[in-house]
VEXZAMI-622547 format. One record per residue (C-alpha): residue number from 1; residue in three letters; x negated, y negated, z negated. Coordinates in Angstrom, 3 decimals, m for minus. Layout:
BEGIN
ATOM   seq   type          u          v          w
ATOM   NUM    ALA          X          Y          Z
...
// end
This chain:
BEGIN
ATOM   seq   type          u          v          w
ATOM     1    MET      0.000      0.000      0.000
ATOM     2    ALA     m1.316     m3.469      0.892
ATOM     3    VAL     m1.949     m6.331     m1.509
ATOM     4    GLY     m0.037     m8.459      1.016
ATOM     5    VAL     m0.496    m11.999     m0.267
ATOM     6    VAL     m1.253    m15.263      1.518
ATOM     7    LEU     m3.499    m17.484     m0.605
ATOM     8    SER     m4.194    m21.211     m0.580
ATOM     9    GLN     m7.657    m22.594      0.124
ATOM    10    THR     m7.736    m24.280     m3.298
ATOM    11    THR     m9.980    m23.488     m6.259
ATOM    12    PRO     m8.822    m21.206     m7.817
ATOM    13    PRO     m6.590    m19.702     m5.105
ATOM    14    ARG     m2.828    m19.924     m5.443
ATOM    15    ILE     m0.304    m17.496     m3.929
ATOM    16    MET      1.488    m19.192     m1.045
ATOM    17    GLN      3.497    m16.192      0.175
ATOM    18    LEU      4.117    m12.531     m0.622
ATOM    19    LEU      4.519    m10.310      2.433
ATOM    20    PRO      7.289     m7.663      2.609
ATOM    21    CYS      4.640     m4.899      2.458
ATOM    22    SER      3.006     m6.323     m0.673
ATOM    23    ALA      2.231     m4.030     m3.588
ATOM    24    MET      2.590     m7.153     m5.745
ATOM    25    LEU      6.310     m7.796     m5.062
ATOM    26    GLY      8.026     m8.334     m8.395
ATOM    27    LYS      4.690     m8.658    m10.194
ATOM    28    LEU      3.136    m11.777     m8.686
ATOM    29    PHE      5.131    m14.737     m7.407
ATOM    30    VAL      4.637    m17.744     m5.149
ATOM    31    ASN      2.440    m20.359     m6.901
ATOM    32    ASP      0.808    m17.900     m9.314
ATOM    33    THR     m2.886    m18.792     m9.596
ATOM    34    ILE     m5.413    m15.938     m9.352
ATOM    35    ILE     m7.921    m16.183    m12.211
ATOM    36    ALA     m9.826    m12.868    m12.061
ATOM    37    VAL     m9.898     m9.390    m10.505
ATOM    38    ASP    m11.211     m6.620    m12.784
ATOM    39    ASN    m12.401     m9.313    m15.228
ATOM    40    LYS    m14.543    m10.923    m12.502
ATOM    41    PRO    m13.674    m14.650    m12.095
ATOM    42    ILE    m12.166    m15.608     m8.741
ATOM    43    LYS    m13.020    m19.103     m7.502
ATOM    44    ASN    m11.717    m18.923     m3.918
ATOM    45    THR     m9.916    m16.779     m1.359
ATOM    46    PRO    m13.050    m15.058      0.056
ATOM    47    MET    m14.005    m13.954     m3.486
ATOM    48    PHE    m10.513    m12.471     m3.935
ATOM    49    ILE    m10.743    m10.573     m0.628
ATOM    50    GLU    m14.221     m9.276     m1.520
ATOM    51    ALA    m13.054     m8.094     m4.966
ATOM    52    ILE    m10.023     m6.305     m3.473
ATOM    53    ARG    m12.119     m4.571     m0.792
ATOM    54    ALA    m14.628     m3.427     m3.421
ATOM    55    ALA    m11.772     m1.808     m5.371
ATOM    56    THR    m10.363      0.260     m2.482
ATOM    57    GLY     m8.963      3.574     m3.703
ATOM    58    ARG     m8.638      2.655     m7.367
ATOM    59    LYS     m6.442      0.600     m9.661
ATOM    60    ILE     m7.314     m3.039    m10.142
ATOM    61    LYS     m6.502     m5.551    m12.835
ATOM    62    ILE     m5.472     m8.982    m11.561
ATOM    63    LYS     m5.465    m11.803    m14.081
ATOM    64    TYR     m3.263    m14.709    m13.077
ATOM    65    LYS     m1.722    m17.880    m14.445
ATOM    66    ARG      1.933    m18.628    m13.894
ATOM    67    LYS      3.231    m22.152    m14.022
ATOM    68    GLU      6.928    m22.533    m13.421
ATOM    69    TRP      7.139    m24.959    m10.516
ATOM    70    TYR     10.895    m24.848    m10.521
ATOM    71    SER     13.793    m23.643    m12.577
ATOM    72    SER     17.221    m22.592    m11.464
ATOM    73    HIS     20.653    m22.057    m12.884
ATOM    74    MET     23.576    m20.272    m11.258
ATOM    75    LYS     27.205    m20.824    m12.268
ATOM    76    MET     29.933    m18.555    m10.909
ATOM    77    LEU     32.954    m20.400     m9.506
ATOM    78    PRO     36.475    m19.068     m8.922
ATOM    79    MET     36.755    m16.819     m5.857
ATOM    80    PRO     38.008    m18.949     m2.928
ATOM    81    ARG     39.681    m15.838     m1.508
ATOM    82    SER     39.646    m12.102     m1.952
ATOM    83    GLY     36.283    m10.525     m1.177
ATOM    84    TRP     34.359    m13.822     m1.368
ATOM    85    GLU     31.924    m14.914     m4.067
ATOM    86    SER     31.512    m18.569     m4.912
ATOM    87    PHE     28.782    m20.045     m7.075
ATOM    88    GLU     26.959    m23.264     m7.762
ATOM    89    LEU     23.178    m23.111     m7.718
ATOM    90    ASP     20.981    m25.795     m9.289
ATOM    91    ILE     17.274    m25.730     m8.427
ATOM    92    TYR     14.955    m28.213    m10.141
ATOM    93    TRP     11.460    m28.773     m8.715
ATOM    94    ARG      8.483    m29.989    m10.733
ATOM    95    GLU      6.255    m30.190     m7.661
ATOM    96    ALA      7.193    m31.186     m4.130
ATOM    97    ASP      4.952    m28.787     m2.197
ATOM    98    VAL      6.966    m25.682     m3.071
ATOM    99    PRO      9.031    m24.679     m0.017
ATOM   100    LEU     12.634    m23.619     m0.524
ATOM   101    GLY     12.206    m20.840      2.048
ATOM   102    ILE     15.483    m20.788      3.983
ATOM   103    LEU     16.519    m21.090      7.609
ATOM   104    ILE     20.051    m22.337      8.294
ATOM   105    HIS     22.368    m22.375     11.288
ATOM   106    GLU     25.847    m23.630     12.080
ATOM   107    ASP     28.287    m20.818     12.865
ATOM   108    SER     31.217    m20.960     15.313
ATOM   109    TYR     33.508    m22.206     12.510
ATOM   110    GLY     31.195    m25.153     11.756
ATOM   111    ARG     29.970    m23.680      8.466
ATOM   112    ILE     26.326    m24.018      7.455
ATOM   113    VAL     25.083    m20.471      6.939
ATOM   114    ILE     21.753    m19.271      5.566
ATOM   115    SER     20.354    m17.107      8.353
ATOM   116    MET     16.993    m16.193      6.784
ATOM   117    VAL     15.434    m16.218      3.318
ATOM   118    GLN     11.642    m16.038      3.176
ATOM   119    ASN     10.313    m13.243      0.946
ATOM   120    GLY      8.706    m14.506     m2.240
ATOM   121    SER     10.126    m18.027     m1.855
ATOM   122    VAL     12.110    m20.113     m4.346
ATOM   123    ALA     15.328    m19.171     m2.525
ATOM   124    SER     14.602    m15.430     m2.522
ATOM   125    LYS     15.547    m15.123     m6.178
ATOM   126    MET     19.183    m16.165     m5.666
ATOM   127    LEU     20.130    m16.763     m2.036
ATOM   128    ARG     20.641    m14.250      0.752
ATOM   129    PRO     21.385    m14.380      4.476
ATOM   130    GLY     25.076    m15.036      5.074
ATOM   131    ASP     25.500    m17.422      2.132
ATOM   132    ILE     27.342    m20.612      3.123
ATOM   133    LEU     26.062    m24.056      2.058
ATOM   134    VAL     28.892    m26.361      1.033
ATOM   135    LYS     27.144    m29.237     m0.794
ATOM   136    ILE     23.641    m30.561     m1.419
ATOM   137    ASN     23.330    m32.906     m4.411
ATOM   138    ASN     27.151    m32.972     m4.639
ATOM   139    LYS     27.402    m34.316     m1.076
ATOM   140    PRO     29.550    m32.267      1.327
ATOM   141    ILE     27.690    m30.713      4.242
ATOM   142    SER     29.575    m31.174      7.502
ATOM   143    ASN     26.971    m29.792      9.940
ATOM   144    LYS     23.389    m28.525     10.080
ATOM   145    TYR     21.986    m31.955     10.922
ATOM   146    VAL     23.514    m33.438      7.768
ATOM   147    ALA     22.154    m30.499      5.724
ATOM   148    LYS     18.650    m30.962      7.145
ATOM   149    GLN     18.855    m34.741      6.633
ATOM   150    PHE     19.824    m34.371      2.950
ATOM   151    TYR     17.044    m31.835      2.455
ATOM   152    LEU     14.428    m34.053      4.158
ATOM   153    ILE     15.500    m37.115      2.147
ATOM   154    LEU     15.349    m35.112     m1.073
ATOM   155    PHE     11.910    m33.729     m0.143
ATOM   156    SER     10.509    m37.169      0.831
ATOM   157    ILE     11.710    m38.701     m2.448
ATOM   158    ARG      9.882    m35.995     m4.396
ATOM   159    VAL      6.730    m36.385     m2.312
ATOM   160    GLY      6.894    m40.144     m2.827
ATOM   161    THR      6.958    m41.257      0.808
// end
């Protein structure tokens, strides 16, 4: 099984993405910082790769630091109709560089539907393909352009541009 992580080029390296084949799914998460492998300090991505290759065929111990970059809260709402779930999801970011990890499209009924959720992203904990976006920051979403505009405005405010 593959380690299957994409790391940043920072010191120390930070997990940017977990691949679907990753042996670390459910153990490591996006934005975890790699501190050491088998008690050997890891300063950058090449050191991590070298340590993993040296440990081929045996168990390894990865030491990491987890800083919660976001928090979320889900509240169930009354079912709009039989067979449908309805919920309100609040996601609070501490840092602006954490991607939400969704792809949206407008269906033939004009609804904004989540078509893809990136593995290991903020959204992957609670959202799934087929979910329908109704509001962003309590503002109704009428089409995909409005949804993208709200998201971009929200992101630019957090980045400070």
